[in-house]
N, CA, C and O atoms as CSV, one atom per row, in Angstrom:
chain,resi,resn,atom,element,x,y,z
A,1,MET,N,N,101.688,5.731,78.362
A,1,MET,CA,C,100.259,6.778,78.556
A,1,MET,C,C,100.713,7.869,77.278
A,1,MET,O,O,101.870,8.195,77.013
A,2,THR,N,N,99.614,8.274,76.659
A,2,THR,CA,C,100.045,9.750,75.630
A,2,THR,C,C,99.836,10.753,76.097
A,2,THR,O,O,99.067,10.735,77.058
A,3,ALA,N,N,100.327,11.913,75.718
A,3,ALA,CA,C,100.728,13.476,75.932
A,3,ALA,C,C,98.729,13.806,75.373
A,3,ALA,O,O,97.948,14.415,76.104
A,4,SER,N,N,98.559,13.552,74.769
A,4,SER,CA,C,97.071,13.858,74.001
A,4,SER,C,C,96.556,13.065,73.509
A,4,SER,O,O,97.169,12.407,72.669
A,5,LEU,N,N,94.957,12.722,73.865
A,5,LEU,CA,C,94.572,11.272,73.504
A,5,LEU,C,C,93.659,11.842,72.276
A,5,LEU,O,O,92.911,12.815,72.371
A,6,THR,N,N,93.839,11.133,71.226
A,6,THR,CA,C,93.020,11.168,70.017
A,6,THR,C,C,92.445,9.917,69.493
A,6,THR,O,O,92.714,8.724,69.637
A,7,ARG,N,N,91.797,10.411,69.011
A,7,ARG,CA,C,90.752,9.249,68.289
A,7,ARG,C,C,91.511,8.036,67.518
A,7,ARG,O,O,91.358,6.826,67.681
A,8,ALA,N,N,92.478,8.810,66.524
A,8,ALA,CA,C,93.332,8.106,65.949
A,8,ALA,C,C,94.294,6.837,66.871
A,8,ALA,O,O,94.561,5.673,66.575
A,9,ALA,N,N,94.622,7.632,68.015
A,9,ALA,CA,C,95.189,6.806,68.853
A,9,ALA,C,C,94.573,5.670,69.340
A,9,ALA,O,O,95.102,4.559,69.334
A,10,ILE,N,N,93.477,5.916,69.759
A,10,ILE,CA,C,92.383,4.931,70.288
A,10,ILE,C,C,92.149,3.927,69.420
A,10,ILE,O,O,92.258,2.821,69.950
A,11,LEU,N,N,91.875,3.915,68.313
A,11,LEU,CA,C,91.812,3.047,67.284
A,11,LEU,C,C,92.767,2.538,66.622
A,11,LEU,O,O,92.464,1.712,65.761
A,12,LYS,N,N,94.225,2.888,66.836
A,12,LYS,CA,C,95.402,2.501,66.544
A,12,LYS,C,C,95.752,1.614,67.782
A,12,LYS,O,O,96.681,0.848,67.526
A,13,GLU,N,N,95.375,1.531,68.767
A,13,GLU,CA,C,95.380,0.734,70.214
A,13,GLU,C,C,94.569,-0.168,70.063
A,13,GLU,O,O,95.003,-1.310,69.911
A,14,ALA,N,N,93.312,0.050,70.061
A,14,ALA,CA,C,92.559,-1.299,69.716
A,14,ALA,C,C,92.502,-2.139,68.713
A,14,ALA,O,O,92.085,-3.281,68.907
A,15,ARG,N,N,92.990,-1.642,67.229
A,15,ARG,CA,C,93.314,-2.932,66.555
A,15,ARG,C,C,94.521,-3.211,66.868
A,15,ARG,O,O,94.886,-4.253,66.325
A,16,SER,N,N,95.157,-2.816,67.394
A,16,SER,CA,C,96.522,-3.747,68.187
A,16,SER,C,C,96.412,-5.125,68.843
A,16,SER,O,O,97.329,-5.929,69.008
A,17,TRP,N,N,95.134,-5.254,69.185
A,17,TRP,CA,C,94.680,-6.090,70.032
A,17,TRP,C,C,93.724,-7.339,69.317
A,17,TRP,O,O,93.236,-8.375,69.769
A,18,ILE,N,N,93.720,-6.715,68.022
A,18,ILE,CA,C,92.736,-7.817,67.037
A,18,ILE,C,C,93.789,-9.062,66.930
A,18,ILE,O,O,95.018,-9.074,66.863
A,19,GLY,N,N,92.879,-10.037,66.941
A,19,GLY,CA,C,93.498,-11.680,67.330
A,19,GLY,C,C,93.558,-12.219,68.930
A,19,GLY,O,O,93.507,-13.375,69.350
A,20,THR,N,N,93.676,-11.049,69.601
A,20,THR,CA,C,93.514,-11.748,71.270
A,20,THR,C,C,92.810,-12.671,71.361
A,20,THR,O,O,91.629,-12.349,71.231
A,21,PRO,N,N,92.991,-13.820,71.547
A,21,PRO,CA,C,91.348,-14.693,72.136
A,21,PRO,C,C,90.524,-14.314,73.040
A,21,PRO,O,O,90.935,-13.720,74.036
A,22,TYR,N,N,89.298,-14.573,72.864
A,22,TYR,CA,C,88.345,-13.988,73.816
A,22,TYR,C,C,88.742,-14.950,75.205
A,22,TYR,O,O,88.769,-16.180,75.187
A,23,LEU,N,N,89.034,-14.114,76.368
A,23,LEU,CA,C,88.774,-15.196,77.841
A,23,LEU,C,C,88.016,-14.039,78.641
A,23,LEU,O,O,88.254,-12.848,78.839
A,24,HIS,N,N,86.913,-14.989,79.044
A,24,HIS,CA,C,86.523,-14.090,80.108
A,24,HIS,C,C,86.911,-13.549,81.238
A,24,HIS,O,O,87.427,-14.287,82.077
A,25,ARG,N,N,86.750,-12.132,81.512
A,25,ARG,CA,C,87.375,-11.452,82.306
A,25,ARG,C,C,88.856,-11.014,82.311
A,25,ARG,O,O,89.248,-10.058,82.980
A,26,ALA,N,N,89.512,-11.634,81.668
A,26,ALA,CA,C,90.444,-11.202,81.094
A,26,ALA,C,C,91.010,-9.638,80.234
A,26,ALA,O,O,90.261,-9.035,79.466
A,27,SER,N,N,92.064,-9.297,80.465
A,27,SER,CA,C,92.536,-7.667,79.565
A,27,SER,C,C,94.050,-7.936,79.388
A,27,SER,O,O,94.795,-7.240,80.080
A,28,LEU,N,N,94.628,-8.873,78.534
A,28,LEU,CA,C,95.838,-9.011,78.101
A,28,LEU,C,C,96.322,-9.450,76.951
A,28,LEU,O,O,96.605,-10.600,76.614
A,29,LYS,N,N,96.426,-8.040,76.134
A,29,LYS,CA,C,96.827,-8.235,74.793
A,29,LYS,C,C,97.746,-9.232,74.433
A,29,LYS,O,O,98.852,-9.405,74.946
A,30,GLY,N,N,97.232,-9.882,73.521
A,30,GLY,CA,C,97.681,-11.176,72.855
A,30,GLY,C,C,97.444,-11.978,73.428
A,30,GLY,O,O,97.746,-12.952,72.739
A,31,GLN,N,N,96.825,-12.507,74.895
A,31,GLN,CA,C,96.700,-13.819,75.607
A,31,GLN,C,C,95.032,-13.862,75.779
A,31,GLN,O,O,94.314,-14.849,75.623
A,32,GLY,N,N,94.656,-12.608,76.119
A,32,GLY,CA,C,93.093,-12.819,76.396
A,32,GLY,C,C,92.598,-11.653,76.844
A,32,GLY,O,O,93.182,-10.899,77.623
A,33,ALA,N,N,91.331,-11.454,76.281
A,33,ALA,CA,C,90.727,-10.455,76.844
A,33,ALA,C,C,88.793,-10.712,76.531
A,33,ALA,O,O,88.259,-11.412,75.670
A,34,ASP,N,N,88.231,-9.953,77.465
A,34,ASP,CA,C,86.997,-9.923,76.752
A,34,ASP,C,C,86.182,-8.656,76.348
A,34,ASP,O,O,86.732,-7.625,76.732
A,35,CYS,N,N,85.292,-8.511,75.834
A,35,CYS,CA,C,84.556,-7.135,75.656
A,35,CYS,C,C,85.457,-5.770,76.609
A,35,CYS,O,O,86.301,-4.972,76.203
A,36,LEU,N,N,84.914,-5.928,77.832
A,36,LEU,CA,C,85.475,-5.028,78.658
A,36,LEU,C,C,87.194,-5.148,78.824
A,36,LEU,O,O,87.962,-4.187,78.868
A,37,GLY,N,N,87.533,-6.464,78.896
A,37,GLY,CA,C,89.099,-6.420,78.612
A,37,GLY,C,C,89.889,-5.444,77.657
A,37,GLY,O,O,90.957,-4.843,77.767
A,38,LEU,N,N,88.730,-5.549,76.475
A,38,LEU,CA,C,89.601,-4.463,75.145
A,38,LEU,C,C,89.429,-3.317,75.660
A,38,LEU,O,O,90.484,-2.686,75.598
A,39,VAL,N,N,88.598,-2.736,76.145
A,39,VAL,CA,C,88.318,-1.045,76.575
A,39,VAL,C,C,89.622,-0.572,77.927
A,39,VAL,O,O,90.362,0.391,78.125
A,40,ARG,N,N,89.330,-1.875,78.604
A,40,ARG,CA,C,90.455,-1.475,79.943
A,40,ARG,C,C,91.810,-1.388,79.354
A,40,ARG,O,O,92.685,-0.550,79.572
A,41,GLY,N,N,91.816,-2.405,78.573
A,41,GLY,CA,C,93.288,-2.527,78.103
A,41,GLY,C,C,93.803,-1.071,77.086
A,41,GLY,O,O,94.924,-0.617,76.862
A,42,VAL,N,N,92.683,-0.714,76.716
A,42,VAL,CA,C,92.877,0.694,75.507
A,42,VAL,C,C,93.300,1.685,76.728
A,42,VAL,O,O,94.435,2.151,76.823
A,43,TRP,N,N,92.268,1.944,77.632
A,43,TRP,CA,C,92.578,2.664,78.647
A,43,TRP,C,C,93.487,2.785,79.325
A,43,TRP,O,O,93.922,3.922,79.508
A,44,ARG,N,N,94.025,1.816,79.863
A,44,ARG,CA,C,95.701,1.323,80.113
A,44,ARG,C,C,96.739,1.891,79.614
A,44,ARG,O,O,97.562,2.514,80.285
A,45,GLU,N,N,96.790,1.704,78.268
A,45,GLU,CA,C,97.478,2.090,77.581
A,45,GLU,C,C,97.695,3.841,77.075
A,45,GLU,O,O,98.694,4.498,76.782
A,46,LEU,N,N,96.744,4.047,77.125
A,46,LEU,CA,C,96.047,5.553,76.622
A,46,LEU,C,C,95.927,6.685,77.932
A,46,LEU,O,O,96.314,7.845,78.076
A,47,VAL,N,N,95.292,5.852,78.670
A,47,VAL,CA,C,94.760,7.074,79.914
A,47,VAL,C,C,95.748,6.730,81.205
A,47,VAL,O,O,96.190,7.666,81.870
A,48,GLY,N,N,96.041,5.517,81.497
A,48,GLY,CA,C,96.622,5.419,82.506
A,48,GLY,C,C,95.888,4.017,83.401
A,48,GLY,O,O,95.041,3.190,83.066
A,49,PRO,N,N,96.560,4.200,84.484
A,49,PRO,CA,C,95.666,3.417,85.788
A,49,PRO,C,C,94.564,2.937,85.270
A,49,PRO,O,O,94.154,3.631,84.340
A,50,GLU,N,N,93.672,1.651,85.606
A,50,GLU,CA,C,92.545,1.816,85.537
A,50,GLU,C,C,91.987,2.411,86.862
A,50,GLU,O,O,92.566,2.195,87.927
A,51,PRO,N,N,90.715,3.258,86.775
A,51,PRO,CA,C,90.365,4.197,87.802
A,51,PRO,C,C,89.223,3.293,88.941
A,51,PRO,O,O,88.763,3.763,89.981
A,52,GLU,N,N,88.994,2.103,88.462
A,52,GLU,CA,C,88.409,1.351,89.731
A,52,GLU,C,C,88.732,0.208,89.668
A,52,GLU,O,O,89.111,-0.151,88.553
A,53,ALA,N,N,88.733,-0.584,90.509
A,53,ALA,CA,C,89.196,-1.834,90.826
A,53,ALA,C,C,88.064,-3.202,90.056
A,53,ALA,O,O,87.128,-3.388,90.834
A,54,MET,N,N,88.006,-3.703,89.371
A,54,MET,CA,C,87.666,-4.864,88.682
A,54,MET,C,C,86.616,-5.345,89.412
A,54,MET,O,O,87.194,-5.798,90.399
A,55,PRO,N,N,85.600,-5.516,89.548
A,55,PRO,CA,C,84.583,-6.475,90.459
A,55,PRO,C,C,84.728,-7.804,89.676
A,55,PRO,O,O,85.152,-8.057,88.549
A,56,SER,N,N,84.288,-8.462,90.546
A,56,SER,CA,C,84.070,-10.349,89.908
A,56,SER,C,C,82.949,-10.330,88.727
A,56,SER,O,O,82.076,-9.474,88.878
A,57,TYR,N,N,82.873,-10.980,87.818
A,57,TYR,CA,C,81.291,-10.827,87.216
A,57,TYR,C,C,81.331,-12.296,86.593
A,57,TYR,O,O,82.271,-12.810,85.987
A,58,ALA,N,N,80.164,-12.812,86.869
A,58,ALA,CA,C,80.157,-13.904,85.768
A,58,ALA,C,C,79.533,-13.904,84.327
A,58,ALA,O,O,79.329,-12.723,84.043
A,59,PRO,N,N,79.154,-14.693,83.331
A,59,PRO,CA,C,79.031,-14.478,82.492
A,59,PRO,C,C,77.647,-14.092,81.916
A,59,PRO,O,O,77.348,-13.671,80.799
A,60,ASP,N,N,76.569,-14.472,83.472
A,60,ASP,CA,C,75.401,-13.931,83.168
A,60,ASP,C,C,75.016,-13.141,84.196
A,60,ASP,O,O,73.959,-13.196,84.824
A,61,TRP,N,N,75.884,-12.439,84.328
A,61,TRP,CA,C,75.482,-11.018,85.760
A,61,TRP,C,C,74.729,-10.334,85.233
A,61,TRP,O,O,73.945,-9.944,86.099
A,62,ALA,N,N,74.354,-9.735,83.833
A,62,ALA,CA,C,73.469,-8.951,83.716
A,62,ALA,C,C,72.018,-9.483,83.689
A,62,ALA,O,O,71.082,-8.709,83.894
A,63,GLU,N,N,71.843,-10.649,83.466
A,63,GLU,CA,C,70.771,-11.432,83.574
A,63,GLU,C,C,70.272,-11.673,84.640
A,63,GLU,O,O,69.050,-11.742,84.772
A,64,ALA,N,N,71.229,-11.875,85.754
A,64,ALA,CA,C,70.785,-12.199,87.038
A,64,ALA,C,C,70.989,-10.594,87.860
A,64,ALA,O,O,70.357,-10.505,88.912
A,65,GLY,N,N,71.561,-9.734,87.575
A,65,GLY,CA,C,71.640,-8.391,88.464
A,65,GLY,C,C,70.371,-7.369,87.901
A,65,GLY,O,O,69.806,-6.695,88.762
A,66,ARG,N,N,69.992,-7.264,86.716
A,66,ARG,CA,C,69.024,-6.699,85.949
A,66,ARG,C,C,69.241,-5.408,86.615
A,66,ARG,O,O,68.272,-4.998,87.254
A,67,ARG,N,N,70.523,-4.518,86.609
A,67,ARG,CA,C,71.032,-3.295,86.676
A,67,ARG,C,C,71.574,-2.881,85.710
A,67,ARG,O,O,71.788,-3.794,84.912
A,68,GLU,N,N,72.036,-1.580,85.254
A,68,GLU,CA,C,72.560,-1.225,84.568
A,68,GLU,C,C,74.115,-1.169,84.651
A,68,GLU,O,O,74.879,-0.755,83.779
A,69,THR,N,N,74.376,-1.585,85.670
A,69,THR,CA,C,75.814,-1.999,86.240
A,69,THR,C,C,76.946,-1.122,85.131
A,69,THR,O,O,77.393,-0.004,85.388
A,70,LEU,N,N,77.282,-1.953,83.820
A,70,LEU,CA,C,78.338,-1.817,83.232
A,70,LEU,C,C,78.105,-0.136,82.281
A,70,LEU,O,O,79.055,0.466,81.782
A,71,ALA,N,N,76.720,0.326,82.221
A,71,ALA,CA,C,76.716,1.816,81.916
A,71,ALA,C,C,77.010,2.841,83.052
A,71,ALA,O,O,77.547,3.930,82.854
A,72,GLU,N,N,76.546,2.316,84.419
A,72,GLU,CA,C,76.986,3.321,85.577
A,72,GLU,C,C,78.321,2.954,85.605
A,72,GLU,O,O,78.861,4.016,85.298
A,73,ALA,N,N,79.091,2.252,85.751
A,73,ALA,CA,C,80.576,2.126,85.272
A,73,ALA,C,C,81.318,3.034,84.506
A,73,ALA,O,O,82.244,3.827,84.679
A,74,ALA,N,N,80.556,2.623,83.554
A,74,ALA,CA,C,80.935,3.823,82.007
A,74,ALA,C,C,80.908,5.060,82.711
A,74,ALA,O,O,81.917,5.636,83.118
A,75,GLY,N,N,79.734,5.461,82.848
A,75,GLY,CA,C,79.177,6.581,83.307
A,75,GLY,C,C,80.187,7.566,84.391
A,75,GLY,O,O,80.293,8.793,84.383
A,76,ARG,N,N,80.715,6.791,85.099
A,76,ARG,CA,C,81.814,7.202,85.960
A,76,ARG,C,C,83.209,7.531,85.492
A,76,ARG,O,O,83.939,8.367,86.026
A,77,CYS,N,N,83.579,6.619,84.197
A,77,CYS,CA,C,84.932,7.010,83.894
A,77,CYS,C,C,84.983,7.282,82.763
A,77,CYS,O,O,86.101,7.548,82.322
A,78,LEU,N,N,83.844,7.327,81.861
A,78,LEU,CA,C,83.936,7.711,80.394
A,78,LEU,C,C,82.618,8.999,80.223
A,78,LEU,O,O,81.565,8.880,80.848
A,79,VAL,N,N,82.880,10.168,79.312
A,79,VAL,CA,C,81.661,10.887,79.095
A,79,VAL,C,C,80.883,10.506,78.225
A,79,VAL,O,O,81.226,10.193,77.085
A,80,ALA,N,N,79.333,10.483,78.820
A,80,ALA,CA,C,78.469,10.080,78.488
A,80,ALA,C,C,77.934,10.802,77.094
A,80,ALA,O,O,78.213,11.993,76.955
A,81,MET,N,N,77.177,10.130,76.053
A,81,MET,CA,C,76.678,11.128,75.055
A,81,MET,C,C,75.457,10.399,74.358
A,81,MET,O,O,75.265,9.186,74.445
A,82,PRO,N,N,74.826,11.094,73.805
A,82,PRO,CA,C,73.527,10.433,72.960
A,82,PRO,C,C,74.329,9.337,71.997
A,82,PRO,O,O,75.524,9.598,71.860
A,83,VAL,N,N,73.944,8.391,71.450
A,83,VAL,CA,C,73.934,7.180,70.917
A,83,VAL,C,C,74.345,7.677,69.433
A,83,VAL,O,O,75.320,7.271,68.801
A,84,GLU,N,N,73.296,8.748,68.961
A,84,GLU,CA,C,73.684,9.216,67.310
A,84,GLU,C,C,75.248,10.300,67.276
A,84,GLU,O,O,75.845,10.832,66.340
A,85,ALA,N,N,75.447,10.282,68.496
A,85,ALA,CA,C,76.590,11.186,68.276
A,85,ALA,C,C,78.120,10.748,68.438
A,85,ALA,O,O,79.082,11.513,68.373
A,86,ALA,N,N,78.166,9.099,68.706
A,86,ALA,CA,C,79.466,8.465,68.885
A,86,ALA,C,C,80.023,8.610,67.417
A,86,ALA,O,O,79.451,8.481,66.335
A,87,GLN,N,N,81.497,8.961,67.776
A,87,GLN,CA,C,82.274,9.213,66.528
A,87,GLN,C,C,83.567,8.013,66.697
A,87,GLN,O,O,83.658,7.326,67.714
A,88,PRO,N,N,84.243,7.930,65.880
A,88,PRO,CA,C,85.499,6.494,65.861
A,88,PRO,C,C,86.258,6.695,66.977
A,88,PRO,O,O,86.773,7.810,67.062
A,89,GLY,N,N,86.478,5.867,67.910
A,89,GLY,CA,C,87.210,5.651,69.074
A,89,GLY,C,C,86.129,6.226,70.092
A,89,GLY,O,O,86.577,6.841,71.059
A,90,ASP,N,N,85.101,6.122,70.001
A,90,ASP,CA,C,83.767,6.255,71.373
A,90,ASP,C,C,83.437,4.299,71.702
A,90,ASP,O,O,83.533,3.321,70.960
A,91,VAL,N,N,83.121,4.426,72.850
A,91,VAL,CA,C,82.651,3.548,73.323
A,91,VAL,C,C,81.109,3.112,73.186
A,91,VAL,O,O,80.154,3.882,73.287
A,92,LEU,N,N,81.037,1.464,72.888
A,92,LEU,CA,C,79.496,1.437,72.770
A,92,LEU,C,C,78.906,0.575,73.575
A,92,LEU,O,O,79.790,-0.169,74.000
A,93,LEU,N,N,77.601,0.203,74.126
A,93,LEU,CA,C,77.473,-0.503,74.862
A,93,LEU,C,C,76.350,-1.301,74.286
A,93,LEU,O,O,75.581,-0.545,73.693
A,94,PHE,N,N,75.933,-2.673,74.237
A,94,PHE,CA,C,74.776,-2.915,73.703
A,94,PHE,C,C,74.124,-4.218,74.513
A,94,PHE,O,O,74.748,-5.002,75.229
A,95,ARG,N,N,72.925,-4.234,74.254
A,95,ARG,CA,C,71.815,-5.021,74.733
A,95,ARG,C,C,71.528,-6.041,74.069
A,95,ARG,O,O,71.191,-5.863,72.898
A,96,PHE,N,N,71.568,-7.298,74.563
A,96,PHE,CA,C,71.208,-8.104,73.943
A,96,PHE,C,C,70.066,-8.655,73.955
A,96,PHE,O,O,69.755,-9.680,73.349
A,97,ARG,N,N,69.379,-7.991,74.657
A,97,ARG,CA,C,67.376,-8.361,74.760
A,97,ARG,C,C,66.881,-6.726,75.339
A,97,ARG,O,O,67.352,-6.152,76.320
A,98,ALA,N,N,66.096,-6.350,74.665
A,98,ALA,CA,C,65.671,-4.882,75.235
A,98,ALA,C,C,65.334,-4.670,76.359
A,98,ALA,O,O,65.435,-3.525,76.800
A,99,HIS,N,N,64.751,-5.889,77.286
A,99,HIS,CA,C,64.351,-5.898,78.716
A,99,HIS,C,C,65.777,-6.167,79.450
A,99,HIS,O,O,65.934,-6.030,80.663
A,100,LEU,N,N,66.307,-6.376,78.978
A,100,LEU,CA,C,68.049,-6.774,79.882
A,100,LEU,C,C,69.034,-5.504,79.695
A,100,LEU,O,O,68.962,-4.855,78.652
A,101,PRO,N,N,69.927,-5.164,80.679
A,101,PRO,CA,C,70.756,-4.320,80.908
A,101,PRO,C,C,72.110,-4.656,79.429
A,101,PRO,O,O,72.333,-5.691,78.802
A,102,ALA,N,N,72.612,-3.573,79.354
A,102,ALA,CA,C,73.617,-3.503,79.022
A,102,ALA,C,C,74.964,-4.384,79.259
A,102,ALA,O,O,75.646,-4.123,80.250
A,103,LYS,N,N,75.404,-5.527,78.280
A,103,LYS,CA,C,76.493,-6.441,78.779
A,103,LYS,C,C,77.508,-6.169,77.761
A,103,LYS,O,O,78.626,-6.403,78.221
A,104,HIS,N,N,77.536,-5.771,76.574
A,104,HIS,CA,C,78.685,-5.724,75.127
A,104,HIS,C,C,79.221,-4.464,74.961
A,104,HIS,O,O,78.568,-3.430,75.098
A,105,ALA,N,N,80.729,-4.533,74.585
A,105,ALA,CA,C,81.294,-2.868,74.746
A,105,ALA,C,C,81.844,-3.176,73.806
A,105,ALA,O,O,82.251,-4.336,73.741
A,106,ALA,N,N,82.007,-2.530,73.029
A,106,ALA,CA,C,82.843,-2.468,71.390
A,106,ALA,C,C,83.260,-0.666,71.487
A,106,ALA,O,O,82.553,0.199,72.003
A,107,ILE,N,N,84.655,-0.467,70.800
A,107,ILE,CA,C,84.840,0.650,70.039
A,107,ILE,C,C,84.393,0.774,68.711
A,107,ILE,O,O,84.589,-0.082,67.848
A,108,LEU,N,N,83.681,2.033,68.512
A,108,LEU,CA,C,83.215,2.371,67.286
A,108,LEU,C,C,85.009,3.017,66.060
A,108,LEU,O,O,85.855,3.912,66.045
A,109,ALA,N,N,84.656,1.925,65.382
A,109,ALA,CA,C,85.752,2.114,64.163
A,109,ALA,C,C,85.044,3.356,62.891
A,109,ALA,O,O,83.897,3.802,62.908
A,110,GLU,N,N,85.842,3.594,62.152
A,110,GLU,CA,C,85.574,4.361,60.743
A,110,GLU,C,C,84.457,3.648,59.970
A,110,GLU,O,O,84.625,2.428,59.997
A,111,GLY,N,N,83.820,3.874,59.571
A,111,GLY,CA,C,83.024,3.297,58.317
A,111,GLY,C,C,82.243,2.303,58.508
A,111,GLY,O,O,82.019,1.285,57.853
A,112,GLY,N,N,81.738,2.825,59.757
A,112,GLY,CA,C,80.240,1.520,60.263
A,112,GLY,C,C,80.845,0.794,61.066
A,112,GLY,O,O,79.918,0.284,61.695
A,113,ARG,N,N,81.952,0.321,61.554
A,113,ARG,CA,C,82.991,-0.794,61.763
A,113,ARG,C,C,82.835,-0.465,63.327
A,113,ARG,O,O,82.425,0.612,63.758
A,114,MET,N,N,83.211,-1.519,64.076
A,114,MET,CA,C,83.524,-1.848,65.490
A,114,MET,C,C,84.588,-2.855,65.667
A,114,MET,O,O,84.841,-3.779,64.895
A,115,ILE,N,N,85.189,-2.564,66.790
A,115,ILE,CA,C,86.499,-3.283,67.194
A,115,ILE,C,C,85.850,-3.742,68.707
A,115,ILE,O,O,85.551,-2.936,69.589
A,116,HIS,N,N,85.663,-5.613,68.826
A,116,HIS,CA,C,85.238,-5.992,70.075
A,116,HIS,C,C,85.765,-7.044,70.091
A,116,HIS,O,O,86.585,-7.373,69.234
A,117,ALA,N,N,85.327,-7.967,71.292
A,117,ALA,CA,C,85.824,-9.325,71.677
A,117,ALA,C,C,84.532,-9.904,71.724
A,117,ALA,O,O,83.617,-9.130,72.003
A,118,TYR,N,N,84.325,-10.781,71.570
A,118,TYR,CA,C,83.058,-12.203,71.863
A,118,TYR,C,C,83.105,-13.241,72.286
A,118,TYR,O,O,84.223,-13.715,72.085
A,119,ASP,N,N,82.341,-14.023,72.891
A,119,ASP,CA,C,82.476,-15.310,73.345
A,119,ASP,C,C,82.951,-16.333,72.090
A,119,ASP,O,O,82.569,-16.194,70.928
A,120,GLY,N,N,83.539,-17.012,72.397
A,120,GLY,CA,C,83.834,-17.938,71.045
A,120,GLY,C,C,84.516,-17.684,69.829
A,120,GLY,O,O,84.429,-18.264,68.747
A,121,ALA,N,N,85.309,-16.579,70.235
A,121,ALA,CA,C,85.994,-15.957,69.078
A,121,ALA,C,C,87.364,-15.031,69.497
A,121,ALA,O,O,88.111,-15.621,70.277
A,122,HIS,N,N,87.674,-14.059,69.208
A,122,HIS,CA,C,88.540,-13.274,69.846
A,122,HIS,C,C,88.712,-11.830,69.675
A,122,HIS,O,O,87.633,-11.252,69.805
A,123,VAL,N,N,89.592,-11.127,69.454
A,123,VAL,CA,C,88.988,-9.408,69.416
A,123,VAL,C,C,89.013,-9.135,67.964
A,123,VAL,O,O,90.094,-9.458,67.472
A,124,CYS,N,N,88.217,-8.671,67.171
A,124,CYS,CA,C,88.168,-8.186,65.751
A,124,CYS,C,C,87.464,-7.490,65.779
A,124,CYS,O,O,86.730,-7.172,66.715
A,125,GLU,N,N,87.568,-6.864,64.151
A,125,GLU,CA,C,87.034,-5.808,63.770
A,125,GLU,C,C,85.793,-6.133,62.796
A,125,GLU,O,O,86.007,-6.821,61.799
A,126,GLY,N,N,84.424,-5.621,63.083
A,126,GLY,CA,C,83.719,-5.996,62.163
A,126,GLY,C,C,82.713,-5.130,61.858
A,126,GLY,O,O,82.911,-4.024,62.361
A,127,TYR,N,N,81.286,-5.250,60.957
A,127,TYR,CA,C,79.868,-4.292,60.617
A,127,TYR,C,C,79.533,-4.250,61.999
A,127,TYR,O,O,79.393,-5.107,62.872
A,128,LEU,N,N,79.425,-2.752,61.943
A,128,LEU,CA,C,77.989,-2.488,62.880
A,128,LEU,C,C,76.755,-2.776,62.138
A,128,LEU,O,O,75.985,-2.011,61.558
A,129,ALA,N,N,76.739,-4.261,62.311
A,129,ALA,CA,C,75.372,-4.414,61.281
A,129,ALA,C,C,73.807,-3.979,62.065
A,129,ALA,O,O,73.594,-3.800,63.264
A,130,PRO,N,N,73.075,-3.914,61.172
A,130,PRO,CA,C,71.806,-3.988,61.793
A,130,PRO,C,C,71.296,-4.867,62.924
A,130,PRO,O,O,70.386,-4.500,63.667
A,131,TRP,N,N,71.832,-5.886,63.016
A,131,TRP,CA,C,71.839,-6.431,64.277
A,131,TRP,C,C,72.064,-5.734,65.736
A,131,TRP,O,O,71.408,-5.738,66.777
A,132,TRP,N,N,73.324,-5.118,65.322
A,132,TRP,CA,C,74.215,-4.555,66.440
A,132,TRP,C,C,73.254,-3.271,66.531
A,132,TRP,O,O,72.731,-3.066,67.627
A,133,ARG,N,N,73.000,-2.464,65.561
A,133,ARG,CA,C,72.376,-1.167,65.711
A,133,ARG,C,C,71.323,-1.197,66.519
A,133,ARG,O,O,71.233,-0.417,67.466
A,134,ARG,N,N,70.518,-1.989,66.274
A,134,ARG,CA,C,69.054,-2.217,66.832
A,134,ARG,C,C,69.213,-2.513,68.529
A,134,ARG,O,O,68.247,-2.234,69.239
A,135,ARG,N,N,70.404,-3.058,69.125
A,135,ARG,CA,C,70.624,-3.388,70.542
A,135,ARG,C,C,71.695,-2.305,70.684
A,135,ARG,O,O,72.443,-2.696,71.580
A,136,LEU,N,N,72.049,-1.313,70.291
A,136,LEU,CA,C,72.882,-0.354,71.001
A,136,LEU,C,C,72.236,0.751,72.240
A,136,LEU,O,O,71.429,1.648,71.998
A,137,ALA,N,N,72.595,0.551,73.083
A,137,ALA,CA,C,72.011,1.260,74.344
A,137,ALA,C,C,72.650,2.429,74.643
A,137,ALA,O,O,72.005,3.420,74.985
A,138,PHE,N,N,73.994,2.433,74.545
A,138,PHE,CA,C,74.605,3.573,75.331
A,138,PHE,C,C,76.159,3.975,74.549
A,138,PHE,O,O,77.008,3.122,74.291
A,139,ALA,N,N,76.296,5.369,74.266
A,139,ALA,CA,C,77.850,5.894,74.038
A,139,ALA,C,C,78.462,6.541,74.938
A,139,ALA,O,O,77.862,7.197,75.789
A,140,PHE,N,N,80.093,6.417,74.854
A,140,PHE,CA,C,80.890,7.102,75.543
A,140,PHE,C,C,82.264,7.553,74.967
A,140,PHE,O,O,82.929,6.947,74.128
A,141,ALA,N,N,82.608,8.902,75.664
A,141,ALA,CA,C,83.715,8.553,74.938
A,141,ALA,C,C,85.043,8.744,76.174
A,141,ALA,O,O,84.809,9.133,77.319
A,142,PHE,N,N,86.296,8.421,75.717
A,142,PHE,CA,C,87.342,8.730,76.441
A,142,PHE,C,C,87.614,10.046,77.087
A,142,PHE,O,O,87.539,10.958,76.264
A,143,PRO,N,N,87.908,10.441,78.300
A,143,PRO,CA,C,87.967,11.721,78.827
A,143,PRO,C,C,89.267,12.568,78.194
A,143,PRO,O,O,90.383,12.069,78.049
A,144,GLY,N,N,89.007,13.571,77.941
A,144,GLY,CA,C,90.374,14.590,77.556
A,144,GLY,C,C,90.733,14.291,75.778
A,144,GLY,O,O,91.710,14.686,75.141
A,145,ILE,N,N,89.730,13.581,75.371
A,145,ILE,CA,C,89.708,13.167,73.606
A,145,ILE,C,C,90.048,14.685,73.358
A,145,ILE,O,O,89.855,15.665,74.078
A,146,GLU,N,N,90.719,14.547,71.882
A,146,GLU,CA,C,90.815,15.865,71.354
A,146,GLU,C,C,90.139,15.668,69.776
A,146,GLU,O,O,90.059,16.631,69.013
């Protein structure tokens, strides 16, 4: 855990996960992570122990539950902000369909890029392309960021 949390430290830690294979519900650098597992791992390294126990969730949890479960949990642990105010190091949440809850997380990087993990791939850094921008639903900052 660092004495001060900076955007540079968040990005450095998130990038250290690049190449970690996608594994549903996992959060172990180099071994397996899903999109939420990446955010959880960055939190553990830079903030400390996870503030909530991780509930069980199936790949179709958003479609089945129809509640903003991910956004609600983020709101309890992170600092909500308008999506337009997001800066590198902030957490972004996306909806895959307009009528469904947000179910994908990423960490915003510089230059219109993001770091995330997705099914069938691994943790990677890519562009926050128009496809992703249209699906951006929420933005949050890590607590205590300088």
